[in-house]
C-alpha positions as CSV (number, residue, x, y, z in Angstrom):
1,M,100.5,66.8,161.5
2,A,103.3,68.0,163.1
3,D,106.5,65.9,162.2
4,Q,107.4,64.2,165.5
5,R,110.8,62.2,164.5
6,G,112.6,65.1,166.2
7,P,113.1,65.5,169.5
8,L,110.7,66.5,171.5
9,R,111.1,69.4,173.8
10,Q,110.6,69.2,177.8
11,I,107.1,69.3,179.5
12,A,107.2,71.4,181.9
13,R,105.0,70.5,184.8
14,P,101.4,71.6,186.1
15,F,101.3,74.5,188.6
16,V,98.3,76.1,190.6
17,A,98.3,79.6,189.3
18,D,98.5,82.3,191.7
19,G,95.4,84.0,192.1
20,P,94.9,88.2,191.8
21,R,96.8,90.3,194.7
22,G,94.7,92.8,194.3
23,V,90.7,94.2,193.7
24,S,89.5,97.4,192.2
25,I,85.7,98.3,192.5
26,R,84.1,101.4,190.6
27,D,80.9,103.5,191.2
28,R,79.6,106.6,189.3
29,L,79.7,110.1,190.7
30,K,75.8,111.3,190.5
31,G,74.7,114.7,191.4
32,L,78.2,116.7,191.0
33,T,77.9,120.2,190.7
34,A,78.9,122.4,188.1
35,G,81.4,123.8,191.4
36,D,82.2,120.4,192.1
37,E,83.6,119.9,188.1
38,K,85.3,122.8,188.4
39,V,87.1,121.5,191.0
40,L,87.9,118.2,189.7
41,R,89.1,119.7,186.4
42,L,91.8,122.6,187.9
43,V,93.1,119.5,190.7
44,G,93.7,117.3,187.7
45,A,95.5,119.6,185.7
46,H,97.1,121.1,187.9
47,L,98.7,117.3,189.3
48,G,99.0,116.3,186.1
49,T,101.3,119.1,184.8
50,L,103.2,118.3,187.9
51,A,103.3,114.5,187.0
52,S,104.3,115.8,183.2
53,R,107.5,117.1,185.0
54,D,108.4,114.8,187.4
55,L,108.2,111.8,184.6
56,A,110.4,113.9,182.6
57,R,112.7,114.6,185.4
58,R,113.2,110.3,186.3
59,C,113.6,109.5,182.3
60,R,116.7,112.3,182.4
61,D,118.3,110.5,185.7
62,G,118.2,107.0,183.8
63,L,120.0,104.9,185.8
64,E,121.9,107.2,187.6
65,H,119.0,107.6,189.8
66,S,119.0,106.8,193.5
67,T,117.2,107.6,196.7
68,D,118.3,111.1,197.4
69,A,117.0,111.9,193.9
70,W,113.9,110.3,194.9
71,A,113.5,112.5,198.3
72,E,114.6,115.6,196.1
73,R,111.9,115.0,193.9
74,K,109.0,114.4,196.1
75,R,110.0,117.7,198.3
76,D,110.3,120.0,195.0
77,L,106.5,118.5,194.6
78,T,105.4,119.0,198.3
79,A,105.9,122.8,198.0
80,L,103.5,122.7,194.7
81,S,100.8,120.2,196.0
82,S,101.4,118.4,199.3
83,S,102.9,115.6,200.9
84,R,100.4,113.0,200.0
85,W,100.0,114.3,196.8
86,A,103.7,114.4,196.0
87,G,104.2,110.9,197.3
88,S,101.1,109.2,194.6
89,I,103.0,111.0,191.8
90,T,106.7,109.7,192.2
91,S,105.5,106.5,193.0
92,S,103.3,106.7,189.9
93,T,106.3,107.9,188.2
94,H,108.4,105.2,189.4
95,D,106.0,102.7,188.2
96,Q,105.5,104.3,184.7
97,W,109.4,104.2,184.6
98,G,109.8,100.3,185.2
99,L,106.8,99.3,183.1
100,S,108.6,100.8,180.0
101,R,111.8,99.5,180.9
102,R,110.5,96.3,181.2
103,A,108.6,96.3,177.4
104,Q,111.8,97.6,176.3
105,H,113.6,94.2,177.1
106,A,110.5,92.5,175.6
107,H,111.3,94.7,172.2
108,L,115.1,93.8,172.1
109,Q,114.0,89.9,172.4
110,S,111.8,90.2,169.7
111,L,114.0,91.9,167.4
112,D,116.2,89.2,168.5
113,A,114.2,86.3,167.6
114,G,113.2,88.2,164.2
115,I,117.0,88.6,163.6
116,R,117.6,85.0,163.8
117,M,114.9,83.8,161.8
118,V,115.7,86.0,159.0
119,R,119.8,84.9,159.1
120,H,118.6,81.1,159.4
121,R,115.9,81.5,156.2
122,L,118.3,83.5,154.3
123,S,121.2,81.0,154.5
124,L,118.8,78.3,152.8
125,P,118.5,77.6,149.0
126,V,115.5,79.8,147.3
127,G,112.6,77.7,147.4
128,Q,113.8,74.8,150.1
129,K,110.6,73.4,152.3
130,G,111.1,73.5,155.7
131,S,110.7,71.0,158.0
132,R,110.4,70.0,161.7
133,G,108.5,73.2,162.9
134,K,111.1,75.0,161.0
135,P,110.1,77.5,158.3
136,G,112.8,76.9,154.8
137,G,114.1,79.1,152.5
138,Y,112.3,82.0,150.9
139,R,110.1,81.8,147.6
140,S,112.6,83.3,145.4
141,S,115.3,85.7,144.5
142,H,113.1,89.1,145.0
143,E,112.0,87.9,148.2
144,W,115.2,87.1,149.5
145,F,116.4,90.6,148.4
146,H,114.4,92.5,150.3
147,K,114.8,90.1,153.6
148,S,118.4,90.7,153.2
149,R,117.5,94.5,153.4
150,R,114.8,94.2,156.2
151,L,118.4,92.4,158.5
152,V,120.4,95.1,157.9
153,I,117.1,97.2,159.3
154,L,116.7,95.2,162.0
155,E,120.2,95.1,163.1
156,E,120.3,98.6,163.1
157,R,117.4,98.9,165.2
158,Y,118.7,96.2,167.6
159,E,121.6,98.2,168.2
160,Q,120.1,101.7,168.7
161,V,117.4,100.2,171.0
162,T,120.2,98.0,173.0
163,A,122.6,101.6,173.1
164,E,119.2,103.2,174.9
165,R,118.5,100.2,177.1
166,D,122.4,100.5,178.5
167,A,122.2,104.3,179.2
168,G,118.8,104.0,180.3
169,R,116.5,105.9,178.4
170,V,113.5,104.7,177.9
171,S,110.5,105.8,176.0
172,V,107.2,107.0,178.2
173,T,104.1,109.3,176.2
174,R,101.7,110.5,179.4
175,G,98.0,110.3,177.9
176,G,99.1,106.6,175.8
177,R,100.7,106.7,172.7
178,R,98.0,105.1,170.7
179,L,96.1,108.2,171.3
180,L,98.7,110.6,170.2
181,G,98.7,108.3,167.4
182,I,95.1,108.9,166.9
183,R,96.5,113.0,166.2
184,H,97.4,112.5,162.7
185,N,94.8,110.5,161.7
186,L,91.6,111.9,163.2
187,T,89.3,110.9,160.1
188,V,89.8,107.5,160.3
189,A,89.2,107.5,164.2
190,N,85.3,110.0,163.8
191,L,87.0,112.9,165.9
192,T,87.3,116.4,165.3
193,E,90.5,118.6,166.5
194,A,88.4,119.9,169.3
195,R,87.1,116.1,170.5
196,W,90.8,114.5,170.8
197,R,92.3,117.6,172.7
198,A,89.7,117.0,175.5
199,Q,90.5,113.7,175.4
200,W,94.4,114.2,175.4
201,E,93.9,116.6,178.4
202,V,91.9,114.8,180.4
203,A,94.1,111.6,179.9
204,R,96.9,113.8,181.2
205,W,95.2,114.4,184.6
206,F,96.1,113.4,187.6
207,L,93.8,112.3,190.5
208,T,94.9,109.2,192.2
209,A,95.8,108.6,195.5
210,D,97.6,105.9,197.1
211,G,96.4,104.5,200.5
212,E,97.8,104.8,204.1
213,S,96.9,102.2,206.8
214,G,96.5,103.7,210.2
215,K,94.7,106.7,208.8
216,R,91.3,107.7,209.1
217,F,89.1,106.0,207.0
218,G,92.5,104.6,205.5
219,N,93.1,107.3,203.1
220,E,93.8,111.2,203.9
221,T,94.2,112.3,200.5
222,I,91.1,111.7,198.9
223,R,88.4,110.3,201.8
224,V,85.4,108.5,201.7
225,S,83.1,107.7,204.6
226,P,81.2,104.7,205.0
227,D,78.2,106.6,204.4
228,G,79.6,107.6,200.7
229,E,80.9,111.2,201.5
230,I,84.0,112.2,199.1
231,S,86.2,114.8,200.5
232,I,89.5,116.1,198.9
233,K,92.7,117.7,200.3
234,L,92.9,120.3,197.7
235,P,96.7,121.5,196.6
236,T,98.4,124.2,198.6
237,P,97.8,126.5,195.1
238,L,94.1,125.7,195.0
239,A,93.7,126.2,199.0
240,E,91.1,129.0,198.0
241,H,88.5,126.8,196.5
242,A,88.0,124.3,199.9
243,N,84.4,124.3,201.2
244,A,85.4,122.4,204.5
245,K,88.5,122.8,207.0
246,H,92.1,121.9,206.6
247,G,92.1,122.8,203.3
248,R,89.4,120.0,202.0
249,Y,86.7,120.1,199.2
250,V,83.6,117.9,200.0
251,L,81.3,117.1,196.7
252,A,77.9,116.7,196.3
253,A,77.5,113.2,195.2
254,K,77.6,109.9,197.2
255,V,79.2,106.5,196.4
256,A,77.7,102.8,197.2
257,F,79.8,100.6,195.8
258,R,77.2,98.0,195.5
259,Y,79.7,95.3,194.3
260,R,82.0,94.2,197.4
261,G,81.0,97.0,198.5
262,D,81.0,95.2,202.2
263,Q,84.8,94.6,202.1
264,W,85.3,97.9,201.0
265,R,83.3,99.3,203.8
266,D,85.3,96.9,206.6
267,R,88.6,98.1,205.4
268,I,87.9,101.4,205.9
269,E,86.3,101.3,208.8
270,A,88.9,99.3,210.1
271,N,91.2,102.4,208.6
272,R,93.0,99.9,206.6
273,A,94.6,101.6,203.3
274,V,93.0,102.2,200.3
275,A,93.4,103.6,197.0
276,Y,91.2,105.9,195.1
277,R,91.4,107.6,191.8
278,I,88.9,109.8,189.8
279,H,88.6,110.2,186.4
280,L,86.2,111.5,183.3
281,D,85.0,109.7,180.6
282,T,84.8,112.0,178.0
283,V,82.6,110.1,175.5
284,R,79.8,109.4,178.1
285,G,80.3,112.6,180.2
286,R,80.2,111.0,183.5
287,W,82.8,110.8,186.5
288,Y,83.9,107.4,188.3
289,L,85.5,106.8,191.7
290,D,87.7,103.6,191.7
291,A,88.8,101.9,194.9
292,S,91.6,99.6,195.2
293,W,93.4,97.8,197.7
294,T,95.9,94.6,198.2
295,R,95.3,91.4,199.3
296,K,97.4,89.4,200.9
297,G,97.6,86.1,203.2
298,L,95.8,84.1,200.6
299,P,95.2,80.4,201.3
300,V,97.2,78.1,199.1
301,V,95.7,75.0,197.7
302,P,97.5,72.2,196.8
303,L,97.2,70.7,193.2
304,S,96.5,66.8,195.0
305,T,93.6,68.7,196.5
306,L,92.3,70.7,192.8
307,R,92.5,67.2,191.5
308,A,90.6,65.2,193.5
309,D,86.8,65.8,192.1
310,G,88.4,66.0,188.5
311,M,88.2,69.4,186.6
312,I,87.4,71.5,183.8
313,A,89.7,71.6,180.3
314,V,89.4,74.4,178.6
315,D,91.2,74.7,175.0
316,T,91.6,78.9,173.9
317,N,91.0,80.1,170.8
318,A,90.6,83.6,168.8
319,D,86.7,83.5,168.4
320,H,85.8,80.8,171.6
321,L,86.5,78.7,174.1
322,A,86.5,74.7,174.2
323,A,86.1,73.1,177.5
324,W,85.3,69.5,178.3
325,R,84.9,68.1,181.8
326,L,87.3,65.0,183.0
327,D,86.8,62.8,185.9
328,E,89.8,62.4,188.9
329,H,90.9,59.5,186.4
330,G,91.0,61.4,183.3
331,N,88.6,59.9,181.5
332,P,86.0,62.8,179.5
333,V,82.5,62.9,180.9
334,G,79.7,64.3,178.5
335,T,80.5,66.2,176.1
336,S,82.0,68.9,175.0
337,R,81.5,72.7,175.5
338,R,81.7,75.8,173.6
339,F,81.3,79.6,174.5
340,N,81.8,81.8,172.2
341,Y,82.8,85.8,172.2
342,W,83.9,88.0,169.0
343,L,86.5,90.5,169.9
344,T,85.3,93.2,167.5
345,G,84.4,97.2,168.4
346,S,86.0,99.1,171.4
347,T,87.9,98.2,174.2
348,S,85.2,97.9,176.4
349,H,82.9,96.0,174.2
350,R,86.0,93.3,174.2
351,D,86.2,92.8,177.7
352,A,82.1,92.6,178.3
353,Q,82.9,89.6,175.8
354,L,85.6,88.0,177.5
355,R,83.5,88.3,181.1
356,H,80.1,87.0,179.5
357,A,82.0,83.6,178.4
358,L,84.2,83.1,181.3
359,T,80.6,83.5,183.6
360,R,79.1,81.2,181.5
361,L,82.0,79.0,181.9
362,L,82.3,79.0,185.8
363,H,78.6,78.7,185.8
364,W,78.9,75.2,184.5
365,A,81.9,74.5,186.4
366,K,79.8,75.1,189.8
367,H,77.0,72.9,188.7
368,T,79.1,70.0,187.9
369,G,81.2,70.7,191.7
370,V,84.6,70.4,189.9
371,Q,87.1,72.4,192.2
372,A,90.0,73.6,189.4
373,I,89.8,74.7,185.9
374,A,92.9,73.9,183.8
375,I,94.1,76.0,180.7
376,E,97.4,76.5,178.5
377,D,100.1,78.9,180.0
378,L,100.0,80.6,176.4
379,D,102.6,83.1,175.3
380,F,102.9,84.0,171.8
381,T,105.5,86.9,172.2
382,D,107.6,84.5,169.6
383,S,104.9,83.4,167.6
384,T,103.2,86.6,166.0
385,T,106.4,88.1,164.3
386,R,106.4,88.3,160.6
387,E,109.7,86.9,160.2
388,K,108.9,83.3,161.5
389,H,105.4,82.9,159.7
390,G,106.8,85.0,156.6
391,R,103.6,85.9,153.6
392,R,101.0,84.1,156.0
393,K,99.2,87.0,157.6
394,R,96.2,85.8,158.1
395,F,97.6,83.2,160.9
396,R,99.5,85.6,162.6
397,Q,96.6,87.8,162.4
398,L,94.8,84.7,164.1
399,I,97.4,84.3,167.0
400,S,97.5,88.1,167.5
401,G,93.8,87.6,168.2
402,I,93.8,85.1,170.9
403,P,93.4,87.0,174.1
404,T,95.9,85.5,176.0
405,G,96.7,88.5,178.5
406,R,93.3,89.5,179.3
407,L,91.6,86.4,179.0
408,R,94.4,84.6,182.0
409,A,93.8,88.0,184.3
410,R,90.0,88.0,184.1
411,L,90.0,83.9,184.5
412,L,91.9,84.2,187.4
413,S,90.5,87.6,189.3
414,M,86.9,85.6,188.9
415,C,87.8,82.3,189.7
416,A,88.9,83.4,193.0
417,E,85.7,85.0,193.7
418,A,84.0,82.0,193.0
419,G,86.6,79.8,194.8
420,I,87.6,77.7,191.9
421,G,91.1,77.1,191.5
422,V,93.2,77.2,188.5
423,I,96.0,75.0,186.8
424,A,98.2,75.9,184.4
425,V,100.3,73.6,182.2
426,D,102.3,73.7,179.3
427,P,100.8,74.5,175.8
428,A,103.5,72.2,174.1
429,Y,101.2,69.4,171.8
430,T,98.2,69.2,173.5
431,S,96.6,70.1,169.9
432,V,98.5,67.7,168.0
433,W,98.6,65.2,170.1
434,G,94.4,65.9,171.4
435,A,93.4,65.3,168.1
436,Q,95.7,62.3,167.0
437,H,94.7,60.5,170.2
438,W,91.2,61.4,171.5
439,Q,89.2,62.7,168.3
440,A,88.2,59.7,166.9
441,P,87.7,57.8,169.9
442,L,85.5,60.4,171.0
443,T,83.2,60.7,168.1
444,S,79.7,59.1,167.8
445,K,76.6,59.7,165.7
446,T,75.5,62.1,167.4
447,H,78.3,64.2,168.4
448,M,81.2,65.1,166.8
449,P,84.2,66.9,169.0
450,S,86.0,69.4,167.1
451,R,90.0,69.4,166.8
452,H,89.6,72.3,169.8
453,A,87.5,69.9,172.1
454,A,90.0,67.3,171.9
455,A,92.9,69.2,172.5
456,S,90.6,70.5,175.9
457,V,90.9,67.1,176.8
458,A,94.5,66.6,176.5
459,I,94.8,69.7,178.6
460,G,93.1,68.4,181.1
461,R,94.8,65.4,181.3
462,R,97.8,66.9,181.2
463,A,96.8,68.7,184.2
464,L,95.9,65.8,186.2
465,G,99.2,64.0,185.8
466,Y,98.4,61.5,183.3
467,R,99.7,61.0,179.7
468,I,97.8,62.3,176.7
469,R,98.1,58.8,174.3
470,R,95.2,56.7,175.2
471,R,96.0,53.3,176.1
472,T,96.1,51.0,172.8
473,A,93.5,48.1,172.6
474,P,94.1,44.4,172.0
475,P,92.7,43.0,168.9
476,R,89.0,42.3,169.6
477,A,90.2,38.2,169.2
478,H,92.5,38.5,171.8
479,Q,90.6,41.1,174.7
480,S,91.7,38.7,177.5
481,D,93.8,39.1,180.9
482,V,96.6,37.9,179.3
483,H,97.4,40.8,177.4
484,G,97.0,43.3,180.2
485,H,94.6,46.4,180.8
486,R,92.2,47.5,178.1
487,T,91.6,51.0,177.1
488,A,90.7,51.4,180.7
489,Q,92.0,54.3,182.7
490,A,93.9,53.8,186.1
491,R,96.2,56.3,188.6
492,P,99.6,56.8,187.5
493,G,101.6,53.7,189.4
494,S,98.6,51.5,190.0
495,R,99.6,47.6,189.3
496,G,99.5,45.9,186.2
497,S,96.9,43.1,185.1
498,E,99.4,40.5,185.4
499,G,100.1,40.9,189.0
500,N,98.6,38.1,191.6
501,R,95.1,38.6,192.9
502,P,94.8,39.4,196.5
503,R,93.4,36.5,198.6
504,V,89.9,36.8,199.1
505,P,89.3,35.1,203.0
506,G,86.5,33.2,203.4
507,P,85.7,30.0,201.5
508,R,85.1,29.3,198.3
509,T,83.4,26.2,198.1
510,G,82.4,22.9,200.8
511,S,86.0,21.0,200.4
512,V,88.6,23.9,199.3
513,R,89.2,26.9,201.6
514,A,90.2,30.0,200.2
515,G,94.6,30.6,199.6
516,R,94.8,26.8,198.9
517,G,94.6,24.6,196.3
518,A,97.0,24.1,193.4
519,N,95.9,27.2,191.7
520,A,95.7,29.4,194.8
521,V,98.0,32.4,193.5
522,D,98.6,31.4,189.9
523,Q,96.0,33.2,188.1
524,N,97.7,32.7,184.6
525,T,95.2,30.8,182.3
526,Q,95.5,26.9,183.2
527,D,94.8,25.6,179.7
528,R,96.8,27.7,177.0
529,S,100.1,26.9,175.6
530,G,102.6,28.8,178.0
531,C,101.2,29.2,181.1
532,S,101.9,27.7,183.9
533,A,99.8,24.8,184.1
534,E,102.2,22.9,181.4
535,H,104.8,22.3,184.3
536,G,106.7,19.7,182.6
537,F,107.5,19.0,178.7
538,W,105.4,16.6,176.7
539,Q,105.0,15.2,173.2
540,Q,103.1,12.5,171.6
541,D,104.8,9.4,170.1
542,S,104.0,9.1,166.5
543,L,102.0,6.5,165.2
544,P,103.9,3.2,164.8
545,L,103.7,2.5,160.7
546,S,102.8,-1.0,161.0
547,L,99.1,-0.2,162.3
């Protein structure tokens, strides 16, 4: 158990998490001819070169970038492509620069946390143990020496990144830094140089067109008709490859969008904006088309409405989801559920594992009839640093393995489609207090809940607005109304058991009416010491000695 003698941090209030603001669907381009693939490769490579140049130019501008500079970049790209292609490229460049800027800020926060932690541990005597959740000193003078050297490295790196941030310099790799690193270790990745080169070139292509409301089918650059026909506006240098009017190229393949196809068709028939992206999966050799759009004016469900029918609370772990259903009063109902997943293998395999686990969770939520799922608002950016946990490498890997970001994004999107709300709660002390107050009481001869299942109960009670701690039961010999409520739960603000009972209309006996009599309102025990029946002082006289 954690040491609770120190002051506890303030617990944030639960809140309803916002649903996804966008929708993305995908369909495979089947039946492409050799000519179609040739044109797509030419367009992707040409626009990818323009996107790389524009990104380099944006990075050189840094903090001196302005609206006029943006317009100038767009004019230069329009001459080599088209006005709409230039708009999509400059918009994508702006998003990439902003994302790198935010990542730079997060890196500075991580370095600052590591520096403060190393300084704290260096200030303690060698071998001193930690207390109250804080690590102690280093184990040996050898480790202390190496950590002092590492502190100098961290401080130099912090100064370097700070200087880059103040100057507006960011590091961006078109195609992905991970794929770039694989180039130096092709044997481990089981790739040849030719295969890596093919993946690298495809990753740097640009075949993305932003939508535009009011235009035909919501997009003039990559136009998809309701029957699935795809036509592309070719850049000016590639206009000779057009097979339709106005410099357009019509693909032989058609799309259907079986998933959310009705929503997509309603949008394009109303000429509302839809963005498209064409990309190639080099591993499978398949072409895909992604359609995406934003959703506005989503209804906001109040927190009290989501609490009305209880909820399902979920505790997130590295290999499973521990869930328990709670009623509206905060009482656990039934037994806990466990939804396993294995985050190994490729990215698509890990994403499929999360999707299958959340699908089973949502099916159970629909079956029980709850309107919300409670989950912790986790963020382990501070807890994964090696400076805080030292040699506890397996523990750091365990924390890093919990899919907080991907799980949150998947859960929000899938719950939005299922009509179920998501309530985020503060994760402070849920595992400790859940095991302390709920693990033993919920244990029976046939069911022994885990520590994670008990934590889910704590999460659910916090989402419902109740305290995690259970009410203490009085001794068995004194379990009566004089000791107040027992362990049964009640809503916050409910009247205590010592209050007067409400009068019940109607006669109780043939002679005394309701609300009448000596003890009509006084409900205290009438035959025990210290109660209202003893209105005066009484003492028995001692027996005479003469008897």
